[in-house]
FIKOLZA-1660 file (N, C-alpha, C; in steps of 0.1 Angstrom, whole numbers, plus 5000, padded with zeros to 4 digits):
% residues 142
   i   px   py   pz ch aa at
   1 5279 5158 5069  A  M  N
   1 5269 5151 5063  A  M CA
   1 5257 5148 5072  A  M  C
   2 5245 5152 5069  A  N  N
   2 5234 5149 5077  A  N CA
   2 5229 5134 5076  A  N  C
   3 5225 5129 5086  A  E  N
   3 5220 5115 5086  A  E CA
   3 5205 5115 5081  A  E  C
   4 5202 5106 5072  A  A  N
   4 5189 5104 5066  A  A CA
   4 5179 5100 5077  A  A  C
   5 5167 5105 5076  A  R  N
   5 5156 5101 5085  A  R CA
   5 5151 5087 5080  A  R  C
   6 5152 5077 5088  A  M  N
   6 5148 5063 5084  A  M CA
   6 5134 5060 5089  A  M  C
   7 5126 5055 5079  A  T  N
   7 5112 5051 5082  A  T CA
   7 5110 5037 5076  A  T  C
   8 5101 5030 5083  A  V  N
   8 5096 5017 5078  A  V CA
   8 5081 5018 5076  A  V  C
   9 5077 5014 5065  A  A  N
   9 5062 5014 5062  A  A CA
   9 5058 5000 5058  A  A  C
  10 5045 4997 5060  A  A  N
  10 5039 4985 5056  A  A CA
  10 5028 4987 5047  A  A  C
  11 5026 4980 5036  A  R  N
  11 5016 4982 5026  A  R CA
  11 5009 4969 5023  A  R  C
  12 4996 4970 5019  A  A  N
  12 4987 4959 5017  A  A CA
  12 4985 4957 5002  A  A  C
  13 4987 4945 4997  A  V  N
  13 4983 4942 4983  A  V CA
  13 4970 4933 4985  A  V  C
  14 4959 4940 4983  A  V  N
  14 4946 4934 4985  A  V CA
  14 4939 4932 4971  A  V  C
  15 4937 4919 4968  A  R  N
  15 4929 4916 4956  A  R CA
  15 4915 4911 4960  A  R  C
  16 4905 4916 4953  A  H  N
  16 4892 4912 4955  A  H CA
  16 4885 4911 4942  A  H  C
  17 4880 4899 4939  A  E  N
  17 4873 4897 4926  A  E CA
  17 4882 4901 4914  A  E  C
  18 4894 4897 4914  A  D  N
  18 4904 4900 4904  A  D CA
  18 4907 4914 4902  A  D  C
  19 4905 4922 4912  A  R  N
  19 4908 4937 4912  A  R CA
  19 4917 4940 4924  A  R  C
  20 4926 4950 4921  A  L  N
  20 4936 4954 4932  A  L CA
  20 4931 4967 4938  A  L  C
  21 4932 4967 4951  A  L  N
  21 4928 4979 4959  A  L CA
  21 4940 4989 4958  A  L  C
  22 4936 5001 4954  A  L  N
  22 4946 5012 4953  A  L CA
  22 4940 5025 4959  A  L  C
  23 4948 5034 4964  A  V  N
  23 4944 5046 4970  A  V CA
  23 4951 5058 4964  A  V  C
  24 4946 5070 4965  A  T  N
  24 4952 5082 4960  A  T CA
  24 4949 5094 4969  A  T  C
  25 4958 5103 4969  A  D  N
  25 4955 5116 4976  A  D CA
  25 4952 5127 4966  A  D  C
  26 4956 5126 4953  A  D  N
  26 4954 5137 4944  A  D CA
  26 4950 5132 4930  A  D  C
  27 4948 5120 4928  A  H  N
  27 4944 5114 4915  A  H CA
  27 4955 5115 4904  A  H  C
  28 4967 5119 4907  A  T  N
  28 4978 5120 4898  A  T CA
  28 4986 5107 4898  A  T  C
  29 4986 5100 4910  A  Y  N
  29 4992 5087 4911  A  Y CA
  29 4984 5079 4921  A  Y  C
  30 4986 5066 4920  A  W  N
  30 4979 5056 4929  A  W CA
  30 4989 5047 4936  A  W  C
  31 4985 5042 4947  A  Y  N
  31 4995 5033 4955  A  Y CA
  31 4986 5024 4964  A  Y  C
  32 4993 5014 4969  A  T  N
  32 4986 5004 4978  A  T CA
  32 4984 5011 4992  A  T  C
  33 4973 5007 4998  A  P  N
  33 4971 5013 5012  A  P CA
  33 4982 5009 5021  A  P  C
  34 4985 5017 5031  A  G  N
  34 4995 5014 5041  A  G CA
  34 5002 5027 5045  A  G  C
  35 5012 5025 5054  A  G  N
  35 5019 5037 5059  A  G CA
  35 5029 5034 5069  A  G  C
  36 5034 5044 5076  A  R  N
  36 5045 5043 5085  A  R CA
  36 5041 5034 5098  A  R  C
  37 5050 5026 5102  A  M  N
  37 5048 5018 5113  A  M CA
  37 5050 5026 5126  A  M  C
  38 5042 5023 5136  A  K  N
  38 5044 5029 5149  A  K CA
  38 5054 5019 5157  A  K  C
  39 5061 5025 5166  A  A  N
  39 5071 5016 5173  A  A CA
  39 5064 5005 5181  A  A  C
  40 5052 5007 5185  A  S  N
  40 5044 4998 5193  A  S CA
  40 5037 4987 5185  A  S  C
  41 5039 4986 5172  A  E  N
  41 5031 4976 5164  A  E CA
  41 5040 4968 5155  A  E  C
  42 5034 4956 5152  A  T  N
  42 5041 4948 5142  A  T CA
  42 5037 4952 5128  A  T  C
  43 5044 4947 5118  A  L  N
  43 5041 4950 5104  A  L CA
  43 5026 4946 5101  A  L  C
  44 5021 4934 5104  A  P  N
  44 5007 4931 5101  A  P CA
  44 4998 4940 5109  A  P  C
  45 5001 4944 5121  A  E  N
  45 4992 4954 5128  A  E CA
  45 4992 4967 5121  A  E  C
  46 5003 4971 5116  A  C  N
  46 5004 4984 5109  A  C CA
  46 4995 4984 5097  A  C  C
  47 4996 4973 5089  A  I  N
  47 4988 4972 5077  A  I CA
  47 4974 4972 5080  A  I  C
  48 4969 4964 5089  A  A  N
  48 4955 4964 5093  A  A CA
  48 4950 4977 5097  A  A  C
  49 4958 4984 5105  A  R  N
  49 4954 4998 5110  A  R CA
  49 4953 5008 5098  A  R  C
  50 4964 5008 5090  A  E  N
  50 4964 5017 5079  A  E CA
  50 4953 5015 5068  A  E  C
  51 4951 5002 5065  A  V  N
  51 4940 4999 5055  A  V CA
  51 4927 5004 5061  A  V  C
  52 4924 5002 5074  A  W  N
  52 4912 5006 5080  A  W CA
  52 4911 5021 5080  A  W  C
  53 4922 5028 5084  A  E  N
  53 4921 5043 5084  A  E CA
  53 4919 5049 5070  A  E  C
  54 4926 5043 5060  A  E  N
  54 4925 5049 5047  A  E CA
  54 4913 5045 5039  A  E  C
  55 4907 5034 5042  A  T  N
  55 4896 5029 5034  A  T CA
  55 4883 5024 5041  A  T  C
  56 4884 5022 5054  A  G  N
  56 4873 5016 5062  A  G CA
  56 4871 5001 5060  A  G  C
  57 4881 4995 5053  A  L  N
  57 4880 4980 5050  A  L CA
  57 4889 4973 5061  A  L  C
  58 4884 4961 5064  A  K  N
  58 4892 4953 5074  A  K CA
  58 4898 4941 5066  A  K  C
  59 4911 4939 5069  A  V  N
  59 4919 4929 5062  A  V CA
  59 4926 4919 5072  A  V  C
  60 4929 4907 5066  A  T  N
  60 4938 4898 5073  A  T CA
  60 4950 4898 5065  A  T  C
  61 4962 4899 5072  A  V  N
  61 4975 4900 5065  A  V CA
  61 4981 4886 5064  A  V  C
  62 4987 4884 5052  A  H  N
  62 4993 4871 5049  A  H CA
  62 5008 4873 5046  A  H  C
  63 5014 4867 5036  A  D  N
  63 5028 4866 5033  A  D CA
  63 5034 4879 5028  A  D  C
  64 5047 4881 5031  A  L  N
  64 5055 4892 5025  A  L CA
  64 5056 4889 5010  A  L  C
  65 5054 4900 5002  A  L  N
  65 5055 4898 4987  A  L CA
  65 5067 4906 4982  A  L  C
  66 5070 4918 4987  A  A  N
  66 5081 4926 4982  A  A CA
  66 5086 4936 4992  A  A  C
  67 5098 4940 4989  A  V  N
  67 5104 4951 4997  A  V CA
  67 5109 4961 4988  A  V  C
  68 5106 4974 4991  A  S  N
  68 5111 4985 4982  A  S CA
  68 5118 4994 4991  A  S  C
  69 5130 4999 4986  A  E  N
  69 5138 5008 4994  A  E CA
  69 5139 5021 4986  A  E  C
  70 5138 5032 4993  A  Y  N
  70 5138 5045 4987  A  Y CA
  70 5148 5054 4995  A  Y  C
  71 5157 5061 4988  A  L  N
  71 5166 5071 4994  A  L CA
  71 5165 5083 4985  A  L  C
  72 5159 5094 4990  A  D  N
  72 5158 5105 4981  A  D CA
  72 5171 5111 4977  A  D  C
  73 5171 5119 4966  A  S  N
  73 5183 5125 4961  A  S CA
  73 5191 5133 4970  A  S  C
  74 5184 5140 4980  A  S  N
  74 5192 5148 4989  A  S CA
  74 5197 5140 5001  A  S  C
  75 5193 5127 5001  A  Q  N
  75 5197 5117 5012  A  Q CA
  75 5192 5122 5025  A  Q  C
  76 5180 5129 5026  A  S  N
  76 5175 5133 5038  A  S CA
  76 5164 5123 5043  A  S  C
  77 5159 5114 5034  A  E  N
  77 5149 5104 5038  A  E CA
  77 5153 5091 5032  A  E  C
  78 5152 5081 5041  A  H  N
  78 5155 5067 5037  A  H CA
  78 5143 5059 5041  A  H  C
  79 5135 5054 5032  A  K  N
  79 5123 5046 5035  A  K CA
  79 5124 5032 5030  A  K  C
  80 5120 5023 5038  A  V  N
  80 5118 5009 5035  A  V CA
  80 5103 5005 5036  A  V  C
  81 5098 5000 5025  A  E  N
  81 5084 4996 5024  A  E CA
  81 5083 4981 5022  A  E  C
  82 5075 4975 5031  A  C  N
  82 5072 4961 5030  A  C CA
  82 5058 4958 5025  A  C  C
  83 5057 4951 5014  A  F  N
  83 5044 4948 5008  A  F CA
  83 5039 4934 5011  A  F  C
  84 5027 4933 5018  A  F  N
  84 5022 4920 5022  A  F CA
  84 5009 4917 5014  A  F  C
  85 5007 4905 5011  A  A  N
  85 4994 4900 5006  A  A CA
  85 4984 4902 5018  A  A  C
  86 4972 4906 5014  A  A  N
  86 4961 4908 5025  A  A CA
  86 4948 4904 5018  A  A  C
  87 4939 4900 5026  A  E  N
  87 4925 4897 5020  A  E CA
  87 4915 4904 5029  A  E  C
  88 4904 4908 5022  A  L  N
  88 4893 4914 5029  A  L CA
  88 4886 4905 5038  A  L  C
  89 4883 4910 5050  A  T  N
  89 4876 4902 5060  A  T CA
  89 4862 4908 5062  A  T  C
  90 4861 4921 5059  A  E  N
  90 4848 4927 5061  A  E CA
  90 4847 4940 5052  A  E  C
  91 4836 4942 5046  A  I  N
  91 4833 4954 5038  A  I CA
  91 4821 4960 5044  A  I  C
  92 4823 4971 5052  A  P  N
  92 4811 4978 5058  A  P CA
  92 4802 4983 5048  A  P  C
  93 4789 4984 5051  A  S  N
  93 4779 4989 5042  A  S CA
  93 4781 5004 5038  A  S  C
  94 4788 5012 5047  A  N  N
  94 4790 5026 5044  A  N CA
  94 4804 5029 5039  A  N  C
  95 4811 5019 5033  A  V  N
  95 4824 5020 5028  A  V CA
  95 4826 5032 5018  A  V  C
  96 4816 5035 5010  A  H  N
  96 4818 5045 5000  A  H CA
  96 4817 5059 5006  A  H  C
  97 4812 5060 5018  A  D  N
  97 4812 5073 5025  A  D CA
  97 4825 5075 5034  A  D  C
  98 4834 5066 5033  A  W  N
  98 4846 5066 5042  A  W CA
  98 4855 5078 5039  A  W  C
  99 4861 5084 5049  A  Q  N
  99 4871 5094 5047  A  Q CA
  99 4883 5090 5055  A  Q  C
 100 4895 5092 5050  A  D  N
 100 4907 5088 5057  A  D CA
 100 4908 5095 5070  A  D  C
 101 4909 5088 5081  A  I  N
 101 4909 5093 5094  A  I CA
 101 4921 5101 5098  A  I  C
 102 4933 5097 5093  A  A  N
 102 4945 5103 5098  A  A CA
 102 4955 5108 5087  A  A  C
 103 4950 5108 5075  A  G  N
 103 4960 5112 5064  A  G CA
 103 4954 5117 5052  A  G  C
 104 4962 5116 5041  A  P  N
 104 4958 5123 5029  A  P CA
 104 4950 5116 5019  A  P  C
 105 4946 5103 5021  A  V  N
 105 4939 5096 5011  A  V CA
 105 4925 5102 5008  A  V  C
 106 4923 5105 4996  A  R  N
 106 4910 5112 4992  A  R CA
 106 4901 5102 4984  A  R  C
 107 4906 5091 4979  A  S  N
 107 4898 5082 4971  A  S CA
 107 4905 5069 4971  A  S  C
 108 4897 5058 4969  A  F  N
 108 4902 5045 4967  A  F CA
 108 4893 5037 4959  A  F  C
 109 4898 5026 4953  A  G  N
 109 4890 5017 4945  A  G CA
 109 4897 5004 4942  A  G  C
 110 4889 4995 4936  A  F  N
 110 4894 4982 4931  A  F CA
 110 4895 4983 4916  A  F  C
 111 4907 4980 4911  A  F  N
 111 4910 4982 4897  A  F CA
 111 4914 4969 4890  A  F  C
 112 4910 4966 4878  A  S  N
 112 4914 4955 4870  A  S CA
 112 4928 4957 4865  A  S  C
 113 4935 4946 4861  A  D  N
 113 4948 4947 4855  A  D CA
 113 4949 4956 4843  A  D  C
 114 4938 4956 4835  A  A  N
 114 4937 4965 4823  A  A CA
 114 4937 4979 4827  A  A  C
 115 4929 4982 4837  A  E  N
 115 4928 4996 4842  A  E CA
 115 4941 5001 4848  A  E  C
 116 4948 4992 4856  A  I  N
 116 4960 4995 4862  A  I CA
 116 4971 4998 4852  A  I  C
 117 4971 4991 4841  A  S  N
 117 4981 4993 4831  A  S CA
 117 4981 5007 4825  A  S  C
 118 4970 5014 4826  A  A  N
 118 4969 5028 4821  A  A CA
 118 4971 5038 4832  A  A  C
 119 4973 5034 4844  A  M  N
 119 4973 5043 4856  A  M CA
 119 4988 5045 4860  A  M  C
 120 4990 5057 4866  A  H  N
 120 5003 5060 4872  A  H CA
 120 5003 5054 4886  A  H  C
 121 5010 5043 4888  A  V  N
 121 5010 5036 4901  A  V CA
 121 5025 5036 4906  A  V  C
 122 5026 5039 4919  A  L  N
 122 5039 5039 4925  A  L CA
 122 5039 5029 4937  A  L  C
 123 5051 5022 4940  A  P  N
 123 5062 5021 4930  A  P CA
 123 5057 5013 4918  A  P  C
 124 5065 5014 4907  A  A  N
 124 5060 5008 4894  A  A CA
 124 5059 4993 4895  A  A  C
 125 5067 4986 4903  A  F  N
 125 5066 4971 4904  A  F CA
 125 5052 4966 4909  A  F  C
 126 5044 4975 4915  A  V  N
 126 5031 4971 4919  A  V CA
 126 5023 4967 4907  A  V  C
 127 5025 4972 4896  A  K  N
 127 5018 4968 4884  A  K CA
 127 5021 4953 4881  A  K  C
 128 5033 4949 4883  A  R  N
 128 5036 4935 4881  A  R CA
 128 5030 4926 4891  A  R  C
 129 5029 4931 4903  A  L  N
 129 5023 4923 4914  A  L CA
 129 5008 4921 4910  A  L  C
 130 5002 4931 4904  A  S  N
 130 4988 4929 4901  A  S CA
 130 4986 4920 4889  A  S  C
 131 4996 4919 4880  A  A  N
 131 4994 4911 4868  A  A CA
 131 4999 4896 4869  A  A  C
 132 5008 4894 4879  A  E  N
 132 5013 4881 4881  A  E CA
 132 5008 4874 4894  A  E  C
 133 5008 4861 4895  A  P  N
 133 5004 4854 4907  A  P CA
 133 5012 4859 4919  A  P  C
 134 5005 4861 4930  A  L  N
 134 5012 4866 4942  A  L CA
 134 5021 4855 4947  A  L  C
 135 5031 4858 4954  A  G  N
 135 5040 4848 4960  A  G CA
 135 5055 4851 4956  A  G  C
 136 5058 4859 4946  A  K  N
 136 5071 4862 4942  A  K CA
 136 5076 4874 4952  A  K  C
 137 5089 4875 4954  A  V  N
 137 5094 4886 4961  A  V CA
 137 5102 4895 4952  A  V  C
 138 5099 4907 4952  A  Y  N
 138 5106 4917 4944  A  Y CA
 138 5113 4927 4953  A  Y  C
 139 5126 4928 4951  A  I  N
 139 5134 4938 4959  A  I CA
 139 5140 4947 4949  A  I  C
 140 5136 4959 4949  A  E  N
 140 5141 4969 4940  A  E CA
 140 5140 4983 4946  A  E  C
 141 5148 4992 4942  A  P  N
 141 5147 5006 4946  A  P CA
 141 5134 5012 4941  A  P  C
 142 5129 5022 4948  A  N  N
 142 5117 5029 4944  A  N CA
 142 5120 5039 4933  A  N  C
% end
């Protein structure tokens, strides 16, 4: 039996003017900005770096909101994602010209709860985070 590759990722739940920040690499599904943690950084540092790399936005990281665990069917990858509340601290004037520095993000935007309800968002519980007051903790498999 092969041992699964274990990764830890940190994701930002950023709300601005009652809209949730989501990113996509192919427009078939959307997700919160974030990514794999480097061994040399904390979860909040990872989130700040990933949000900036993927969107050009700067954030301040706050409380843990949810933890999602994913083990693929072949059991070759085991990923734990930690979702934190974050708030915008700076929106650069050239944010619409931004391109993901180190990864696959091709587009991002702020979406209302009504827009999100019609979108394919992963993991699915993110839709509930966007519709309910922040502060609850959800722990469920991806």
